[in-house]
C-alpha positions as CSV (number, residue, x, y, z in Angstrom):
1,X,73.3,86.3,89.4
2,X,71.9,84.2,92.3
3,X,75.3,84.0,93.9
4,X,76.7,87.4,92.7
5,X,74.7,89.5,95.2
6,X,75.7,87.4,98.2
7,X,79.3,87.7,97.1
8,X,78.9,91.5,97.0
9,X,77.4,91.5,100.5
10,X,80.4,89.7,101.9
11,X,83.1,91.1,99.8
12,X,84.4,93.6,102.3
13,X,84.1,91.0,105.1
14,X,86.3,88.6,103.2
15,X,88.9,91.1,102.2
16,X,89.2,93.2,105.4
17,X,90.6,92.8,108.9
18,X,90.3,96.1,110.6
19,X,91.2,97.6,113.9
20,X,90.1,100.3,116.3
21,X,90.0,103.1,113.8
22,X,88.0,105.4,116.1
23,X,88.1,107.0,119.5
24,X,84.8,106.6,121.4
25,X,82.8,109.7,121.9
26,X,81.3,108.3,125.1
27,X,82.4,105.4,127.4
28,X,82.1,101.8,126.2
29,X,80.4,99.9,129.0
30,X,80.8,96.3,130.3
31,X,80.0,93.4,128.1
32,X,77.2,91.1,129.4
33,X,76.8,87.4,128.7
34,X,73.1,86.8,129.2
35,X,71.6,83.3,129.5
36,X,70.3,81.7,126.4
37,X,68.0,78.7,125.6
38,X,70.2,75.7,125.1
39,X,68.9,74.4,121.8
40,X,67.2,75.8,118.7
41,X,63.7,74.7,117.9
42,X,63.2,73.2,114.5
43,X,59.7,74.0,113.4
44,X,57.2,72.5,110.9
45,X,55.9,74.5,108.0
46,X,52.8,74.7,105.8
47,X,52.3,76.2,102.3
48,X,49.8,79.0,101.8
49,X,48.5,81.1,98.9
50,X,48.6,84.8,98.6
51,X,48.2,87.4,95.9
52,X,51.5,88.2,94.3
53,X,52.3,91.0,91.9
54,X,55.8,91.5,90.5
55,X,57.0,94.7,88.8
56,X,60.0,94.4,86.4
57,X,62.6,97.1,86.5
58,X,63.5,98.9,83.2
59,X,66.8,97.0,82.9
60,X,68.5,93.7,84.0
61,X,71.3,93.2,86.5
62,X,70.2,95.9,88.8
63,X,71.6,94.4,92.1
64,X,68.5,95.3,94.2
65,X,69.1,95.7,97.9
66,X,67.0,96.6,101.0
67,X,63.7,98.4,100.3
68,X,62.0,101.2,102.3
69,X,58.4,102.5,102.0
70,X,57.4,106.2,102.3
71,X,54.1,107.7,103.4
72,X,52.8,107.7,99.9
73,X,53.4,104.0,99.5
74,X,56.4,104.4,97.2
75,X,59.1,101.7,97.4
76,X,62.7,103.0,97.6
77,X,65.8,100.8,97.1
78,X,69.4,100.8,96.0
79,X,70.6,99.3,92.8
80,X,74.2,98.2,93.5
81,X,75.0,96.9,90.0
82,X,73.7,100.1,88.4
83,X,74.9,102.7,90.9
84,X,71.4,104.1,91.4
85,X,68.8,105.0,94.0
86,X,65.5,103.7,92.7
87,X,61.8,104.2,93.5
88,X,58.7,102.4,92.4
89,X,55.3,104.0,92.6
90,X,52.5,101.4,92.9
91,X,49.9,104.0,92.0
92,X,51.3,104.6,88.6
93,X,53.3,101.4,88.0
94,X,56.4,103.5,87.1
95,X,60.0,103.5,88.2
96,X,62.4,106.4,88.7
97,X,66.1,106.2,89.2
98,X,68.6,108.8,90.5
99,X,72.4,108.7,90.4
100,X,74.0,109.4,93.8
101,X,76.9,111.8,93.8
102,X,80.4,110.2,93.8
103,X,78.6,106.8,94.1
104,X,80.6,103.6,93.9
105,X,77.9,101.0,93.4
106,X,77.4,100.6,97.1
107,X,73.9,101.6,98.2
108,X,72.9,99.2,100.9
109,X,70.5,100.3,103.6
110,X,67.7,102.8,102.8
111,X,65.4,104.5,105.3
112,X,62.5,107.0,105.0
113,X,62.4,110.0,107.4
114,X,59.1,111.5,108.7
115,X,59.3,114.2,106.1
116,X,59.6,111.5,103.3
117,X,63.2,112.4,102.5
118,X,65.4,109.4,101.9
119,X,68.5,108.4,103.8
120,X,70.9,105.7,102.5
121,X,74.3,104.1,103.2
122,X,76.8,104.1,100.3
123,X,79.1,101.4,101.5
124,X,81.9,101.6,99.0
125,X,81.9,105.4,98.5
126,X,81.9,105.6,102.3
127,X,79.2,108.1,103.1
128,X,75.7,108.5,104.4
129,X,73.5,110.1,101.8
130,X,70.3,112.2,102.1
131,X,68.0,112.6,99.1
132,X,65.2,115.1,98.8
133,X,62.6,113.8,96.3
134,X,60.8,117.1,96.1
135,X,63.9,118.9,94.7
136,X,66.0,116.0,93.4
137,X,68.9,117.2,95.5
138,X,71.4,115.0,97.4
139,X,73.4,115.8,100.6
140,X,76.4,113.7,101.4
141,X,78.0,113.1,104.8
142,X,81.5,111.5,104.3
143,X,82.9,109.0,106.8
144,X,86.5,108.5,107.8
145,X,88.4,105.6,106.4
146,X,89.8,102.9,108.5
147,X,93.0,100.7,108.3
148,X,93.5,97.0,108.2
149,X,96.5,94.6,107.7
150,X,97.0,93.5,104.2
151,X,96.4,89.7,104.2
152,X,98.6,89.3,101.1
153,X,101.5,91.4,102.5
154,X,102.2,91.0,106.3
155,X,103.3,94.2,107.9
156,X,101.5,96.4,105.3
157,X,98.3,98.3,106.2
158,X,95.5,98.9,103.8
159,X,93.2,102.0,103.8
160,X,89.6,100.9,103.6
161,X,86.2,102.6,103.7
162,X,84.4,102.3,107.0
163,X,81.6,100.6,104.8
164,X,78.3,101.9,106.2
165,X,75.9,99.0,105.7
166,X,72.4,99.4,107.2
167,X,70.8,102.4,108.9
168,X,67.8,103.2,111.1
169,X,66.2,106.4,112.3
170,X,65.4,107.1,116.0
171,X,62.5,109.1,117.4
172,X,64.6,112.2,117.4
173,X,65.4,111.9,113.7
174,X,69.0,110.9,114.2
175,X,70.5,108.4,111.7
176,X,72.1,105.3,113.2
177,X,74.2,103.0,111.0
178,X,76.5,100.0,111.1
179,X,80.2,100.4,109.9
180,X,81.1,97.0,108.5
181,X,84.8,97.5,108.1
182,X,85.4,99.8,111.1
183,X,83.6,97.5,113.6
184,X,81.6,100.5,114.9
185,X,78.2,101.9,115.2
186,X,77.7,105.5,113.8
187,X,75.2,108.2,114.7
188,X,74.5,111.2,112.4
189,X,72.7,114.3,113.7
190,X,70.9,115.9,110.7
191,X,70.4,119.1,112.6
192,X,74.1,120.0,112.4
193,X,75.7,117.2,110.3
194,X,77.8,115.9,113.2
195,X,78.7,112.3,113.4
196,X,79.7,110.1,116.4
197,X,81.3,106.7,116.3
198,X,80.9,104.0,118.9
199,X,83.6,101.3,118.3
200,X,82.9,97.8,119.3
201,X,85.3,96.3,121.8
202,X,87.9,94.4,119.8
203,X,91.6,93.8,119.6
204,X,93.5,96.5,117.7
205,X,94.2,95.7,114.1
206,X,91.9,92.7,114.2
207,X,88.4,92.7,112.9
208,X,86.1,90.5,114.9
209,X,82.5,91.6,114.4
210,X,81.5,93.2,111.1
211,X,78.3,94.9,112.4
212,X,75.6,94.4,109.8
213,X,71.9,95.1,110.4
214,X,70.6,97.7,112.8
215,X,67.2,98.6,114.5
216,X,65.9,101.0,117.1
217,X,63.6,99.6,119.9
218,X,60.6,101.4,121.5
219,X,62.9,102.7,124.3
220,X,65.4,104.3,121.8
221,X,68.1,101.6,122.3
222,X,70.1,100.6,119.3
223,X,70.3,97.0,118.3
224,X,72.6,95.5,115.7
225,X,73.8,92.1,114.3
226,X,77.3,91.0,113.7
227,X,78.0,89.1,110.4
228,X,81.3,87.5,111.5
229,X,80.6,86.8,115.2
230,X,77.9,85.1,117.2
231,X,76.3,87.9,119.1
232,X,73.5,90.5,118.9
233,X,74.6,93.9,120.3
234,X,72.7,96.6,122.2
235,X,74.0,100.2,122.3
236,X,72.6,102.6,125.0
237,X,72.7,106.1,123.3
238,X,72.6,107.9,126.7
239,X,75.9,106.6,127.9
240,X,77.5,104.7,124.9
241,X,77.5,101.4,126.7
242,X,77.4,98.2,124.6
243,X,76.1,94.9,125.7
244,X,76.4,91.6,123.8
245,X,74.0,88.7,123.8
246,X,75.7,85.5,122.6
247,X,73.6,83.3,120.3
248,X,73.8,79.6,121.0
249,X,74.8,77.1,118.3
250,X,76.0,79.9,116.0
251,X,79.5,80.8,114.7
252,X,78.7,83.8,112.5
253,X,76.6,85.4,109.8
254,X,73.7,87.2,111.5
255,X,71.9,89.4,109.0
256,X,68.9,91.7,109.5
257,X,67.3,92.7,112.8
258,X,64.0,94.2,113.9
259,X,62.3,95.3,117.1
260,X,58.8,94.1,117.8
261,X,56.1,96.2,119.5
262,X,56.4,94.1,122.7
263,X,60.1,95.1,122.9
264,X,61.5,91.7,121.8
265,X,64.3,91.7,119.2
266,X,64.2,89.4,116.2
267,X,67.1,88.7,113.8
268,X,67.8,86.4,110.8
269,X,70.9,84.2,110.4
270,X,72.6,83.4,107.1
271,X,73.4,79.9,108.2
272,X,71.1,77.0,108.8
273,X,67.8,78.9,108.4
274,X,68.1,80.5,111.8
275,X,65.6,82.9,113.2
276,X,66.2,84.2,116.7
277,X,64.1,86.0,119.3
278,X,65.8,87.9,122.1
279,X,64.1,89.1,125.3
280,X,66.1,92.1,126.5
281,X,64.7,92.1,130.0
282,X,65.9,88.5,130.8
283,X,68.6,88.1,128.2
284,X,67.1,84.8,127.0
285,X,67.3,83.9,123.3
286,X,64.9,81.5,121.5
287,X,66.2,80.1,118.3
288,X,64.2,78.6,115.5
289,X,65.1,76.8,112.2
290,X,63.1,77.4,109.0
291,X,63.1,74.0,107.2
292,X,63.2,73.5,103.5
293,X,60.7,71.4,101.6
294,X,63.3,68.5,101.3
295,X,63.5,68.3,105.1
296,X,66.8,70.0,105.9
297,X,67.6,73.5,107.1
298,X,67.4,76.2,104.4
299,X,70.5,78.3,105.1
300,X,70.2,81.9,104.2
301,X,67.4,83.7,106.0
302,X,67.8,87.4,105.2
303,X,65.1,90.1,105.3
304,X,62.8,90.6,108.3
305,X,59.8,92.8,109.0
306,X,57.4,92.9,112.0
307,X,53.8,94.1,111.8
308,X,52.2,96.3,114.4
309,X,50.4,93.2,115.7
310,X,53.7,91.4,116.2
311,X,53.7,89.1,113.1
312,X,57.2,88.1,112.0
313,X,57.7,88.1,108.2
314,X,60.9,86.9,106.4
315,X,62.5,86.4,103.1
316,X,64.2,83.0,102.5
317,X,66.3,83.4,99.3
318,X,67.4,79.7,99.2
319,X,63.9,78.4,98.7
320,X,62.4,81.4,97.0
321,X,59.6,82.1,99.5
322,X,58.2,84.8,101.7
323,X,57.7,83.3,105.1
324,X,55.7,84.1,108.3
325,X,56.4,82.7,111.7
326,X,53.1,81.8,113.4
327,X,54.2,82.5,117.0
328,X,51.0,81.0,118.4
329,X,51.4,77.6,116.9
330,X,55.2,77.6,116.4
331,X,54.9,76.9,112.7
332,X,56.3,78.6,109.6
333,X,53.9,79.6,106.8
334,X,55.5,79.7,103.3
335,X,54.3,81.7,100.3
336,X,56.1,80.7,97.1
337,X,57.1,83.6,94.8
338,X,55.9,83.0,91.2
339,X,59.2,83.8,89.6
340,X,61.7,81.0,90.2
341,X,65.1,81.9,91.5
342,X,63.9,85.4,92.3
343,X,66.4,85.8,95.2
344,X,64.2,87.8,97.6
345,X,66.2,90.0,100.0
346,X,64.7,92.9,101.9
347,X,61.1,93.2,102.9
348,X,58.9,96.0,104.2
349,X,55.3,96.3,105.3
350,X,52.7,98.3,103.2
351,X,49.0,99.1,103.7
352,X,46.1,96.6,103.4
353,X,48.1,93.5,104.4
354,X,50.7,94.0,101.7
355,X,54.4,93.1,101.9
356,X,56.9,94.6,99.4
357,X,60.2,92.9,98.7
358,X,63.2,93.1,96.4
359,X,63.9,90.3,93.9
360,X,67.7,90.5,93.3
361,X,67.7,87.5,91.0
362,X,65.0,88.6,88.7
363,X,65.2,92.4,88.8
364,X,61.7,92.9,90.2
365,X,59.9,94.6,93.0
366,X,57.5,92.1,94.4
367,X,54.3,92.5,96.4
368,X,52.5,89.9,98.5
369,X,49.0,90.6,99.7
370,X,47.3,88.2,102.2
């Protein structure tokens, strides 16, 4: 189980090689190559204690993915192995589960709108979904498929889902999402159901980027990671221009991304325990390694959440901890999860210094209070 979820995450990356499946709805601007700090900064760490509470799901092998928290404090998440949209209510200690229409075991990103309705990306069924908890109704917004060369049969083209992966909501209520197979960023307008696609610059019929995580900064710009390349991207919604910021000492596998209150951008790397901080105004990138207790780099940072005060919190599946980067002292602080091999993935911030996270290896919703 510990390895199964990561295989699911990268299944479409390994199988696909896609091309320019879409026509831009607005111009694609020039690609920048900002300056970056030359070397990553390996940091020390210390262990700390917090109050953990772990809540077991009704069944095993759920395949938990990224969580989101609504205004009532309920935790929403996808269950890829069960083909369900789930919610946990800390006030009652109860779970509820809902079956998405035409689902194909692919709920990845989940986001909560201001009205507490739930948006989610169904990667394999190839749609953006909208769930109304008050009525139990779903609305589905299908996405176009894309094509890619068949690696086992040269000259033959495969038809693939665009594979929406992660999503974020801007201040106008529009839904932004990454399209893993289509190498594009999508925008859905809930007011009329229209969808725009912003392809990333790439050679036709050759997948180069696999956009993965996505976030919106305080100015409304869209930021995304690329799982099979070495840059963080910025999309300007007003003109469709895309800039790329190359990450030093990295070949691929950027995962989650978040915008801090000060406008800096933070992202996790699946390789070598990498955490990066990008300053959009200058284009500089600071890179940090999260070490493991045996002295090497962990490999496999995944979830990220940033508090209103600018604290950076992470999940590190490889060593079973929730981590915080102390930006003042340049030190990581680790909190060991009580359940061994819990495989923590996504993380969100709750009230009263609580952090909620999914445990894909133990089928639990975890909470850390500090």
